[in-house]
C-alpha positions as semicolon CSV with decimal commas, in nm:
position;residue;x (nm);y (nm);z (nm)
1;M;6,013;0,491;-1,165
2;M;5,728;0,511;-0,917
3;N;5,547;0,788;-1,107
4;S;5,546;0,589;-1,429
5;L;5,368;0,296;-1,258
6;F;5,078;0,518;-1,151
7;L;5,042;0,669;-1,497
8;M;5,018;0,330;-1,664
9;G;4,674;0,254;-1,513
10;P;4,539;-0,087;-1,420
11;P;4,679;-0,400;-1,579
12;P;4,494;-0,515;-1,892
13;G;4,220;-0,771;-1,857
14;G;4,141;-0,692;-1,528
15;A;4,163;-0,566;-1,186
16;Q;3,870;-0,331;-1,250
17;G;3,627;-0,591;-1,390
18;G;3,412;-0,627;-1,076
19;G;3,425;-0,258;-0,985
20;G;3,122;-0,163;-1,195
21;L;2,905;-0,432;-1,040
22;M;3,023;-0,352;-0,690
23;S;2,934;0,016;-0,733
24;L;2,572;-0,081;-0,818
25;L;2,534;-0,314;-0,520
26;P;2,442;-0,042;-0,264
27;F;2,170;0,093;-0,495
28;V;2,026;-0,254;-0,545
29;L;2,025;-0,316;-0,170
30;I;1,855;0,018;-0,103
31;F;1,585;-0,066;-0,359
32;V;1,528;-0,409;-0,201
33;V;1,493;-0,254;0,145
34;F;1,248;0,009;0,017
35;Y;1,046;-0,257;-0,161
36;F;1,007;-0,486;0,139
37;F;0,954;-0,213;0,399
38;M;0,749;0,041;0,204
39;I;0,618;-0,070;-0,135
40;Y;0,512;-0,429;-0,058
41;P;0,318;-0,348;0,263
42;Q;0,132;-0,067;0,084
43;M;0,040;-0,298;-0,204
44;K;-0,080;-0,559;0,047
45;K;-0,293;-0,299;0,229
46;N;-0,446;-0,172;-0,097
47;K;-0,534;-0,530;-0,195
48;A;-0,703;-0,591;0,143
49;Q;-0,900;-0,264;0,114
50;K;-1,019;-0,355;-0,235
51;K;-1,129;-0,700;-0,121
52;F;-1,310;-0,548;0,182
53;R;-1,499;-0,297;-0,033
54;E;-1,600;-0,568;-0,279
55;T;-1,753;-0,778;0,000
56;L;-1,971;-0,496;0,135
57;G;-2,338;-0,522;0,055
58;K;-2,690;-0,420;0,151
59;G;-2,746;-0,395;0,525
60;D;-2,379;-0,354;0,625
61;K;-2,292;-0,075;0,866
62;I;-2,002;0,142;0,756
63;I;-1,806;0,453;0,845
64;T;-1,694;0,675;0,559
65;I;-1,351;0,836;0,542
66;G;-1,530;1,160;0,632
67;G;-1,660;1,004;0,954
68;V;-2,025;0,949;0,857
69;H;-2,180;0,645;1,025
70;A;-2,433;0,484;0,792
71;K;-2,603;0,170;0,671
72;I;-2,583;0,052;0,309
73;I;-2,927;0,034;0,151
74;E;-2,816;-0,026;-0,209
75;A;-2,486;-0,143;-0,358
76;N;-2,387;-0,081;-0,719
77;E;-2,066;-0,162;-0,902
78;T;-1,890;0,165;-0,810
79;T;-2,122;0,334;-0,558
80;F;-2,327;0,277;-0,244
81;L;-2,656;0,436;-0,146
82;I;-2,632;0,487;0,228
83;E;-2,873;0,605;0,494
84;S;-2,772;0,796;0,803
85;E;-3,027;0,945;1,045
86;G;-3,297;0,963;0,780
87;S;-3,074;1,112;0,509
88;K;-2,981;0,918;0,198
89;L;-2,651;0,975;0,020
90;R;-2,480;0,816;-0,278
91;I;-2,109;0,767;-0,217
92;D;-1,823;0,609;-0,406
93;R;-1,700;0,271;-0,282
94;T;-1,356;0,420;-0,219
95;A;-1,510;0,656;0,040
96;V;-1,555;0,372;0,291
97;S;-1,294;0,347;0,566
98;M;-1,189;-0,015;0,607
99;E;-1,029;0,022;0,951
100;A;-1,314;0,222;1,104
101;S;-1,585;0,001;0,951
102;Q;-1,418;-0,316;1,074
103;A;-1,386;-0,168;1,423
104;L;-1,756;-0,074;1,416
105;N;-1,862;-0,425;1,318
106;A;-1,616;-0,611;1,543
107;P;-1,780;-0,798;1,830
108;A;-1,728;-0,637;2,168
109;K;-1,463;-0,806;2,381
110;K;-1,582;-0,948;2,708
111;D;-1,350;-0,922;3,007
């Protein structure tokens, strides 16, 4: 008698109805955690970098991602003409390091 109950399967209409949704719940939670701890902060950082690069103009001091300290002498839509120790270079706007340039231009703290 006991073996025949196991072979019959679940009762019709239902005991398994929520099982499909419950098996997806861990994947949904993992995605939400990844989004808020990895994807969203990166998107926020990219947006801040884009805004920073758009505000740069003639006369601003910058540091490139390669470590070159320079001053902007001409700003175009996608490039900068920079001068560093008498040399002029044309660089892409994306070659400017936001963190290093902000640290360079930050006022010195007085103790």
